[in-house]
KENU-640144 format. One record per residue (C-alpha): residue number from 1; residue in three letters; x, y, z. Coordinates in Angstrom, 2 decimals, padded with zeros to 5 digits. Layout:
N
+-----+-----+---------+---------+---------+
:   n : res :       x :       y :       z :
+-----+-----+---------+---------+---------+
: NUM : ala :       X :       Y :       Z :
...
+-----+-----+---------+---------+---------+
% end
This chain:
175
+-----+-----+---------+---------+---------+
:   n : res :       x :       y :       z :
+-----+-----+---------+---------+---------+
:   1 : met :  000.00 :  000.00 :  000.00 :
:   2 : asp :  002.26 :  002.74 : -001.28 :
:   3 : his : -000.03 :  005.58 : -000.24 :
:   4 : tyr :  001.10 :  004.91 :  003.33 :
:   5 : gln :  004.66 :  005.99 :  002.54 :
:   6 : pro :  005.46 :  009.60 :  003.49 :
:   7 : glu :  007.97 :  011.44 :  001.30 :
:   8 : ser :  010.63 :  011.62 :  004.04 :
:   9 : leu :  010.98 :  007.83 :  004.15 :
:  10 : phe :  012.50 :  007.61 :  000.68 :
:  11 : glu :  015.98 :  007.84 :  002.24 :
:  12 : phe :  015.43 :  004.49 :  004.03 :
:  13 : gln :  015.60 :  001.10 :  002.38 :
:  14 : pro :  012.05 : -000.15 :  001.80 :
:  15 : leu :  011.57 : -003.75 :  002.92 :
:  16 : gly :  007.98 : -004.03 :  001.67 :
:  17 : ser :  004.64 : -004.67 :  003.26 :
:  18 : ala :  004.67 : -005.57 :  006.93 :
:  19 : met :  002.49 : -008.56 :  005.95 :
:  20 : arg :  005.70 : -010.24 :  004.73 :
:  21 : phe :  007.00 : -010.05 :  008.32 :
:  22 : ala :  003.72 : -010.54 :  010.23 :
:  23 : glu :  004.93 : -013.57 :  012.21 :
:  24 : glu :  008.19 : -011.87 :  013.22 :
:  25 : ile :  006.38 : -008.64 :  014.07 :
:  26 : gly :  003.86 : -010.60 :  016.13 :
:  27 : glu :  006.70 : -012.25 :  018.04 :
:  28 : ile :  008.47 : -008.93 :  018.65 :
:  29 : ile :  005.44 : -006.94 :  019.81 :
:  30 : asn :  004.02 : -009.87 :  021.78 :
:  31 : his :  006.33 : -008.80 :  024.64 :
:  32 : ala :  005.74 : -005.04 :  024.30 :
:  33 : pro :  003.39 : -003.32 :  026.76 :
:  34 : met :  002.13 : -000.95 :  024.05 :
:  35 : phe :  000.56 : -003.88 :  022.18 :
:  36 : asp : -000.59 : -005.86 :  025.19 :
:  37 : gly : -003.94 : -007.40 :  024.35 :
:  38 : leu : -003.57 : -007.74 :  020.57 :
:  39 : asn : -003.88 : -011.31 :  019.34 :
:  40 : phe : -002.01 : -012.59 :  016.28 :
:  41 : gln : -004.97 : -012.08 :  013.93 :
:  42 : glu : -005.17 : -008.44 :  015.02 :
:  43 : val : -001.41 : -007.99 :  014.57 :
:  44 : lys : -001.70 : -009.54 :  011.10 :
:  45 : ala : -004.59 : -007.21 :  010.20 :
:  46 : met : -002.59 : -004.21 :  011.43 :
:  47 : cys :  000.42 : -005.36 :  009.37 :
:  48 : ser : -001.66 : -005.16 :  006.20 :
:  49 : phe : -001.74 : -001.37 :  006.72 :
:  50 : met :  001.98 : -000.91 :  007.38 :
:  51 : asn :  005.26 : -000.96 :  005.46 :
:  52 : cys :  008.70 : -001.87 :  006.79 :
:  53 : tyr :  012.00 : -000.05 :  006.32 :
:  54 : ala :  015.67 : -000.47 :  007.16 :
:  55 : ala :  017.89 :  002.38 :  008.37 :
:  56 : glu :  021.64 :  002.50 :  008.82 :
:  57 : arg :  023.37 :  003.38 :  012.07 :
:  58 : gly :  023.28 :  007.15 :  012.55 :
:  59 : ser :  020.14 :  007.65 :  010.45 :
:  60 : val :  017.67 :  010.22 :  011.76 :
:  61 : leu :  014.32 :  008.44 :  011.85 :
:  62 : ile :  012.40 :  011.36 :  013.34 :
:  63 : lys :  013.56 :  014.97 :  013.63 :
:  64 : glu :  012.44 :  017.24 :  016.45 :
:  65 : gly :  010.25 :  020.08 :  015.19 :
:  66 : glu :  009.30 :  018.47 :  011.87 :
:  67 : gln :  005.66 :  017.85 :  011.04 :
:  68 : gly :  004.66 :  014.26 :  011.73 :
:  69 : ala :  001.73 :  011.91 :  011.35 :
:  70 : ser :  003.12 :  008.42 :  011.85 :
:  71 : leu :  004.29 :  005.93 :  014.44 :
:  72 : leu :  007.36 :  003.71 :  014.06 :
:  73 : ile :  007.56 :  000.27 :  015.63 :
:  74 : val :  011.19 : -000.70 :  016.19 :
:  75 : leu :  011.66 : -004.28 :  015.00 :
:  76 : thr :  015.44 : -004.69 :  015.27 :
:  77 : gly :  018.25 : -002.57 :  016.63 :
:  78 : ser :  018.07 :  000.36 :  018.99 :
:  79 : val :  017.22 :  004.04 :  018.66 :
:  80 : asp :  018.37 :  006.97 :  020.80 :
:  81 : val :  015.73 :  009.59 :  021.58 :
:  82 : val :  017.30 :  013.03 :  021.99 :
:  83 : lys :  015.72 :  016.33 :  022.95 :
:  84 : leu :  017.13 :  019.83 :  022.71 :
:  85 : asn :  017.49 :  021.44 :  026.14 :
:  86 : ser :  017.00 :  025.13 :  026.91 :
:  87 : ser :  020.58 :  025.93 :  025.86 :
:  88 : gly :  020.17 :  024.15 :  022.51 :
:  89 : lys :  022.22 :  021.09 :  023.44 :
:  90 : ser :  020.95 :  017.61 :  022.47 :
:  91 : val :  020.35 :  015.41 :  025.49 :
:  92 : arg :  019.60 :  011.69 :  025.24 :
:  93 : val :  016.36 :  011.05 :  027.10 :
:  94 : ala :  015.79 :  007.40 :  026.19 :
:  95 : thr :  016.94 :  004.45 :  024.14 :
:  96 : val :  014.29 :  002.20 :  022.65 :
:  97 : gly :  014.56 : -001.27 :  021.19 :
:  98 : pro :  012.51 : -003.97 :  019.51 :
:  99 : gly :  008.79 : -003.79 :  020.18 :
: 100 : gln :  008.88 : -000.19 :  021.32 :
: 101 : thr :  007.32 :  002.70 :  019.45 :
: 102 : leu :  008.36 :  006.18 :  018.39 :
: 103 : gly :  006.21 :  009.09 :  017.22 :
: 104 : glu :  002.96 :  008.19 :  018.97 :
: 105 : met :  002.04 :  011.78 :  019.79 :
: 106 : ser :  002.32 :  012.95 :  016.17 :
: 107 : leu :  000.34 :  009.92 :  015.01 :
: 108 : val : -002.53 :  011.03 :  017.21 :
: 109 : asp : -002.41 :  014.83 :  016.93 :
: 110 : gly : -000.51 :  015.41 :  013.66 :
: 111 : gln :  001.67 :  018.03 :  015.37 :
: 112 : arg :  005.41 :  018.61 :  015.16 :
: 113 : arg :  007.80 :  015.97 :  016.46 :
: 114 : phe :  008.70 :  016.28 :  020.13 :
: 115 : ala :  012.19 :  014.75 :  019.90 :
: 116 : thr :  014.79 :  013.46 :  017.45 :
: 117 : cys :  015.23 :  009.70 :  017.06 :
: 118 : ile :  018.58 :  008.42 :  015.77 :
: 119 : ala :  019.45 :  004.81 :  014.92 :
: 120 : asp :  022.11 :  003.70 :  017.42 :
: 121 : glu :  022.78 :  000.67 :  015.21 :
: 122 : pro :  021.17 : -000.68 :  012.04 :
: 123 : val :  017.40 : -000.62 :  012.59 :
: 124 : asp :  014.39 : -002.21 :  010.92 :
: 125 : phe :  011.03 : -000.61 :  011.65 :
: 126 : ala :  007.38 : -000.80 :  010.67 :
: 127 : leu :  005.48 :  002.39 :  009.94 :
: 128 : leu :  001.87 :  003.11 :  010.85 :
: 129 : thr :  000.68 :  006.40 :  009.38 :
: 130 : arg : -002.28 :  008.46 :  010.51 :
: 131 : ala : -003.98 :  007.75 :  007.15 :
: 132 : ala : -003.50 :  004.00 :  007.72 :
: 133 : leu : -004.89 :  004.25 :  011.27 :
: 134 : asn : -007.96 :  006.05 :  009.90 :
: 135 : glu : -008.41 :  003.29 :  007.35 :
: 136 : ile : -008.06 :  000.64 :  010.07 :
: 137 : leu : -010.80 :  002.46 :  012.00 :
: 138 : met : -013.07 :  002.23 :  008.95 :
: 139 : val : -012.24 : -001.32 :  007.82 :
: 140 : his : -011.58 : -002.93 :  011.23 :
: 141 : pro : -013.28 : -000.62 :  013.77 :
: 142 : arg : -012.79 : -002.99 :  016.70 :
: 143 : leu : -009.04 : -003.23 :  016.00 :
: 144 : gly : -008.76 :  000.52 :  015.41 :
: 145 : asn : -010.44 :  001.26 :  018.72 :
: 146 : lys : -008.18 : -001.24 :  020.46 :
: 147 : val : -005.08 :  000.46 :  019.01 :
: 148 : leu : -006.37 :  003.88 :  020.12 :
: 149 : leu : -007.00 :  002.56 :  023.64 :
: 150 : leu : -003.50 :  001.06 :  023.75 :
: 151 : leu : -002.08 :  004.45 :  022.71 :
: 152 : leu : -004.15 :  006.15 :  025.40 :
: 153 : cys : -002.82 :  003.71 :  028.01 :
: 154 : leu :  000.74 :  004.42 :  026.85 :
: 155 : phe :  000.15 :  008.18 :  027.14 :
: 156 : thr : -001.32 :  007.89 :  030.64 :
: 157 : arg :  001.62 :  005.72 :  031.82 :
: 158 : arg :  004.05 :  008.33 :  030.51 :
: 159 : leu :  002.06 :  011.18 :  032.03 :
: 160 : arg :  002.01 :  009.48 :  035.43 :
: 161 : his :  005.76 :  008.89 :  035.17 :
: 162 : ala :  006.40 :  012.54 :  034.21 :
: 163 : ile :  004.24 :  013.78 :  037.07 :
: 164 : gly :  006.12 :  011.49 :  039.41 :
: 165 : leu :  009.44 :  012.94 :  038.28 :
: 166 : ala :  008.26 :  016.55 :  038.41 :
: 167 : met :  006.31 :  016.29 :  041.64 :
: 168 : pro :  007.39 :  013.19 :  043.61 :
: 169 : asn :  005.13 :  014.02 :  046.57 :
: 170 : met :  002.07 :  014.34 :  044.32 :
: 171 : val :  002.18 :  010.87 :  042.72 :
: 172 : glu : -000.78 :  009.59 :  044.73 :
: 173 : tyr : -002.95 :  012.36 :  043.24 :
: 174 : ala : -002.19 :  011.36 :  039.63 :
: 175 : val : -005.19 :  009.06 :  039.41 :
+-----+-----+---------+---------+---------+
% end
């Protein structure tokens, strides 16, 4: 489904439809909290709306401040997430690996990217665009709603964690 390929991905090596890798993707995301609750048939259905890509070490997968409307699922390798601090210096805030996602906020709200994501080693990833998610919602509404709820759960976990870091004495009120 080529209409799910944003222009900026042309610099990465296309690996084809995620359907070709559905079993491997199912195995990888089976252990990822973001996808907790999806069975293999749902993973396979989701794969029919995604494409896979390969990126070399040092490749910028997502650039802070750029417009975005997609989510990347890391399949192999690791990716550093860096954020510019108030003095303009890049600070690594996380490293993500297989089964983890990048770009969730822009998938949902279509806003600019919050951080830069750089391949720490060669990386393979699957891409779910906002257009593909909308199509999933139309074609497989139950699956689309499940994916949206999983994203919401991810956001709330991160929000609770951020509140805990910013206000350690207020964690019990983040309910």
